[in-house]
N, C-alpha and C positions, 0 to 999 in steps of 0.2 A: 538395564544398558541403555544409554541415550545413543540415537541415531537419527541422523538427516533420510526422510523419503521425501522422493522428488515425483510429482504426477506432471507429466507433459501432455497437456492438452492442445487444444484446437486454439490459438490467438493468446493463451498465457498457459507459462507454467505456476504450478503451485507445489510451494516446498513447504514441509512439519520438522521442526526438531520432538521426536517423540523422547517423553524422558516419564519415568513411572507410570507406562501405559496411555498416556495424555499427552496434548500438544502443548507444548514450554513456548514452542517460536514459531512464527507463520510467515512464508514472503509467498507473495505474489508479481510474478515478472510477467508484462503482458506485452505483446509484440506490436510494433508502429506505434506509440508511445511517447515516440520523442526520443533523445539521447539519454543514453544511461551513464551512469556513474561509472567512472575509470576510460572512456573513452578521449580517444585525443583525434583532435580535427584542424585542420587550417581552416580558420574563419574570418571572414569578410566582415571587417568593423562596419556598418551601416549608417551608427549614429551614436554621436556623443552624449550623454549625460552628465553633463560638468567634466571637472575634469580626473577624477578616479571611476568612472563607472561608464559604461557602454554597451548597444547591443550589438550582437554579432550574427551570423549568420549560419549555424550547423547542417547543409544541405538545404531544407525546405523549412526548417525548425530556428526559432531565434533562442538565443540566448543572453543571460547578463553574463558580461566579461568584467570584475572586478579583481583586483585593481588592474588600471588600467598602463599599460605599457608606456614607458615615457617615448613619446617621437610617434606612436601610432597616430594616422590621420584618417578620417572616415573612405572608405575606399580600400585600407590597406588590408593585411591579411596578418593574422596572428597564430599563433600557434598553442593551442589551449587544450586542457584538459576538462573534463564535465567532473564538479567535484557533488553537484545535487543536481538528480534529476527534478523535470518537471513536476508541481505539484497540484491537484487539482483543488479548485477553490470554487466556494459558487462565487457566479458573478465575474470570476476574473481568476483564470488559471496565472498561478506564478511559472514563469518562466523558470528554463532549468540555469544552472550557475555556472560560468567557466571560470578557470586561473588562466592567464598566460605560462606557458611552458616550453621552452627550447625553442627552434628556428624553424620560422615556414619555407615552404616549398615554394612553388611557381605559381600554383592555383590552387584554389578552396579544395575541401572535399575531405572526407572519414579515412584518417592515418593509421588506427588501430580500434578495434571493436572492442568493447566490452565481453570479460570472460562468460561464459554462459556460469549462472548459478552451480556452483559443483562442490560443496564442502570434500575435504577426505574423508572416505567412507562410507558416502552417499549410497541409496539405493534405489535405483530409478523402478517405481512399480509398474508390474507387467501388466497384461491384458487382461482383465477383470479382477484388478485388484484397484482402489481406492484411497483416498483420508478420510473418508467417510466413517471408515472401519475404528478411525481413532479420536474421532470428533469433532471431524472440519468443519460439518454443517452447524452444530451448534455455535463454534466457536464465530465462524462466520454469519451468524444471526447474531452473535454478541455485538460486531461490529456494525453492523446496519443499523441496527435498534440503538447504541449506546449503552445498550442496559447489562451491567452484570451483576448476576446476583450472589450473592456470600451468605454462609448462615447468619441470621440478625442483621442483616441489610444488603445494600448492592449501591454499586458505581452507575453514576449517572456520565459517559463519556461525551462531550463536543470539541470537536474539529472546528477553530475561529481562527483567523488569519495571522490574531497575534500569537496566538499558543493553545495546546490540547487541554480544556479545562476538564476534570474529574471531579464530581461531586460525591460525596460519603454521606449515605443516610441511613437510618435504620432503627430500630426498635430499643437496643441494646445501651447500656449505660454510657456517658461519653467516653472516656478511659477506654473501655472493650469496645467500642465502635471503633473508635479511633484505629486501635491495633489490629483490628479484624482488616478495615476498610483499607489501611496501608497494607498489608497483608497481601489482599485482594487488587488493589491499586497494583503494588510491583509486580505480581503475575500478569496482570493484564498490559502494564504499558512492556512489557517480553515478548508476551505471545503475542500483542497487537502490533508490534515493532513499530511503536510510537518513538519519533524522536522530536529535535529541537527542544521548544520551549514548553514545558508542561506543568500546569500549576495544579495543586491537590485542595481542595476544599474539606477539612476535618471538623468532625463538632469543635466546638471552642475549650480549650482546656486551659480552665484557669490554674492547675500546676505546671510547675515549669519543670520539674522533673518527668512530669508525665510526656510533656512536648517533647523531650530531648530524647526521650525514649521513643516517639517516635519518630524521629529523624534519625535515631540510631538505628531502627528497624530497617528503614530504606535504604541504610546504606548495607547491611547485611546481606538484605534479600537483592539489591537491584543490582546487576554486575556494572561495572566499571569500564570507560570511563563514564563519569557524569559528575555534574557539579550540583550544588542546592545551597537552598536558604535552610534558616535554623525555621522550625514552625513559631509562628509569629503567634499573640495572644488572642488571636480572632481563629487560630487553627488553619492559618493558610502555608502551604509550602510548596517554595517553585523548585522544579528540578531542570536542569540544561544538558540534553543529549547530544550526541553527534547526531547530525540529519543528511543522509543522502538520495534519500525517496520518500515518497508519500507512506505513511502509514497503512494499515489493513483499513482501518476507521477511514483515512481519507479518501483512499480509491473506491469502496462501497457507497459511501456517503454523498461523495461528491462527483461521483461519476454512474449516476444509477443505469442509464442507459445502457452505455458499456457492459458494467457488470450484470445486469438482467440478459445481457445479448449472450455474453461469453457463458453465461450458465447453462441457457437455454443448447448450444450447440452441446456443451457437456453433458446434459438430456440426453440431447438425439443421439451422440454418440452411443450409451448406453441405452437405448431402448432397442428392445429385441425384437427379432421380425427380419425378413430377406426382402422385402419392397420396398419401393421407394418411401420416403419420409416427407411429412409436411410438416413444419414446423411454422406457428401458428403465434401470434405473436400480438402487443400491443402496436397499434403505425409506429412510433420511434423506435422501438425497437428492431419491428420490421425492415424498417429503413436502415437503420445503422447498419445491418445485415445486408440488405440489398447494395450497398455502398461498398460493400467488402466481398467479393466475390473469390478472392484467395481461399477465404475462410471457409464459405461453404464447397469450393472445391476439395480442401484437405478434409471437410465433411464425408464427402460421397467417396474419395479415396479409402476413407479409415473403414466408412460402413458397407463399400461396396455397392453402392445404392443410389440413384439420383434422388435428389432433395429439390423439393419446394420451398415460398415464402407464402402466407397468409396473414391477411391482417385481421385482429376483430378491435375494434375500439371499446368494446365494454370489457377490454382485459387491463387489469395492472399491469405496471411494468415488468414484476416478475411471473408473473400470472400466466405467463406462457407455456405451450405443452405440445406433444409430440406425437402424430399419429402415423404408425407406420402400417402401410397398404397389406395386403395379403397377398401374394403372388401364385 
């Protein structure tokens, strides 16, 4: 029986839909990462970008307003709803996207916050329970590396500003590899919450019937809504899905310091012991945590012990560790 399990961590909430004993879908909701889809703001227009687009302020965060309401001037207010959250991208994070909806009030500010992710029937994990028991760490490792193995081959998943590219490679005959790769790709798209434009590079299929079968398999396995092209003669298929937020791949690959810091907090919360904890991390990870005292205070509250940070320049981003002093 399928069910959603929710793990409320420090700085982020993790959720997984469990089907047949494994993770079919994942969500990561991080705190303090900008406006969330569904929030309603009275936003001030700070700059026009032509006739149809502009930049508005949602609190301290900028967002892209499109289309521009008629008659809205720079400095004016517009009531907007967030339709896409900020997307971390290497070199140039993509702004949240909003659309105008309703009549603004007299001053800027948040009107309605986004609801907490809480699907019907979801179960919040209790003390001592983690999503690791259902394969969370393995699925997250796939997102971090972009490599997803399947019998006879593997996927290589790479987020780009234009689309998420998925390459299918392996040793099976072309048709068998294409079908196995499509099955794995459809599952990975769902599991890793990949939306927007997705390009799948299959083995070259000279047989039109085989290309049609590969496309039909996508239709059978990937939940609606989505649109797709036919598989062309070079084996390329494009899929377009709704995109309200960053995929798991984008979160962990394009925000590695934040990912490592939150993972270290998770380890610290689960490290046994009764004494003070020292979190030792790479300098960038330690600095990220040091700039967020509220997260460290929440860790202290949960474990009932003081917390200290230490830097070690020899450590990689993901190689942080926790020491629990004996009392």
